[in-house]
N, C-alpha and C positions, 0 to 999 in steps of 0.2 A: 503493503501501501503505499501512499505518498508520506503518509506517516512515518513509515518506518524507513524510507527513504531517507527522509529529513532528518531523522534520528541518525542514522547510520552515516549520512554525511557530516552532521555535525560535529560524532564521536571521533570522525575520522580527520576533521579540522582541527580538534583539542589534544589529539594524535600528535598532528604534524606541527601544531604549535609550540607541544610540549618536546617536542623532537628538537625544533629551534632552539628553545631557551637552552636546553642541555648542551646543545652543540655551542651556542655563544657563550657560554658559561665556561666551557672547556676551553674555548677561545681565549676569553679573556684571563682565564688562571695560566695556562701555557704562556700567554704574553705577561704575566705579573711574575713568573718564575724565569723565564730567560731575562727579563730587565733585571730581577734581582742578582740571576747569575751572572749577567752581563755588569752592574754595578762591582760584584764581588771580585771576578776574576777578570774583568775586562775585556771578557771574549765571549763571544755569543754560539754556546756547544752545538755540537749537531743533534743531541735529544731534543733541546728546548726549539731547534727549527726545526724537526719530525712532529713533535708535538702541536704547534703551531700550525704546519699544515695539514695536520689529520683531524684537529679541532677547525679548519677552514673548510675542509671536504665535507667534511660532517655537516656543515653550517651551509655548504650550497645543497649538500642533498634535501634537508629538511624543507629549503625553500624552494626547490623542485618540486616536494610533495605538495606543499601549500599551493603552488601555483596549478596543479593537475587537481585539488580539492575545488578550487576557485572556478575554473574551467568546468569542473562535471556540477557545480552547483549551478552555474548561469546557464546550463543545458535545462536543469530541474524548472517544471511547472510551477507559475508565479503562488507564493500563498497564500492562503484562504482569506486575510486580512487584506488582499490586493484583488479580491475575485470583484467579479462586475455585478452591480445590485440585483435581486430579483426584480421581475417586471409581472405589474400586476393589470389582468383585463377583466371586461365582463362579456358576458355571452348571453343571450337571450334562453331563459330555463326553458323552453318548449323546443329550443335548438342543440340544448346542452348533449342532449341523446345522440344524434349525428354525429356531434365529435367524438362522443366516447364508443361508440359502434358495440354490435352485438358481442357481449364478455371482454371488451373491453380491447376489441380488435382495433379499432379507426384509431384510437388516443394511443394505443401501441405504436400503429404504424407510424404516425403523427412524430413520438419521440423519436423512432429509429429514424426516419427517412430526417429531420432536424439537428439531433443529436444533444434537444434542449430535454430537460426535463419541464415536463407540462402535467399540473394537478387543477383538474377543477374540484371544485367545493362541491361537498354534496346537496349543502344545504342553500336555497334560494333566499334572496333577498327581494324587499319590493323598494322598488326603483320609485317614489312619488312623482318624479320628474318626468321620468320616462311612462309611467303608470303601468309597469310589469314587472313581472320576476325577473331577476337576474343572478345569476352564480358565476362566482368568480373562479377567473383560470389564471394559476400563477404560474411564468416560466422561469427556469433559470438556467445558467450556463453562458457560456461566452454571449458575446453581444450579437456576433454573427449569427449564433444557434438560435437565439432570440429571434430575431428579426424574420430568420428563416420560419422557425415554428409561426409567427405572426402572419407570414404570408400565405403558409401551409391551411392556417386554420380559416383564414379569409377565403380563400379556394373552398373548403368547405361549408362555410355557413353567411360568406358575406359580409353585409352591413350586421350582421346580429351579433357579430362582435368587435367590441370596441376597447383599444387600450389605453 
């Protein structure tokens, strides 16, 4: 699921950050040791150079892993907090059955064709302005999916549906 993928990506990012910080700490420690040794003997020893090089390599590998995780996270779908809001319209109560179809076949077909989730309230409300019973139709999905669903619903019931 998307939540599991997001949690995995977050865990991998935390692991990469920990590796990067560990490598950075090792680099700093190696440089401090090298500076201390150099100050004592006046010569930068090969062992200190190797420790610095090893720490720098570890830091570079951690940075590569972080970049790969960042790239993977860019390919993931937007988080639900960024999702398109639902759209609600109303259909005449007398036309709702045409949208639902026998055993829900028509609404299933509309959902499949548009990719949007379509929900028709089971309870009709009286609209005093139009002097008729209406049922709420809630659409959710991407803007494109909802636009497609509206077009398909209009094909089925025409002006009996208003968004």
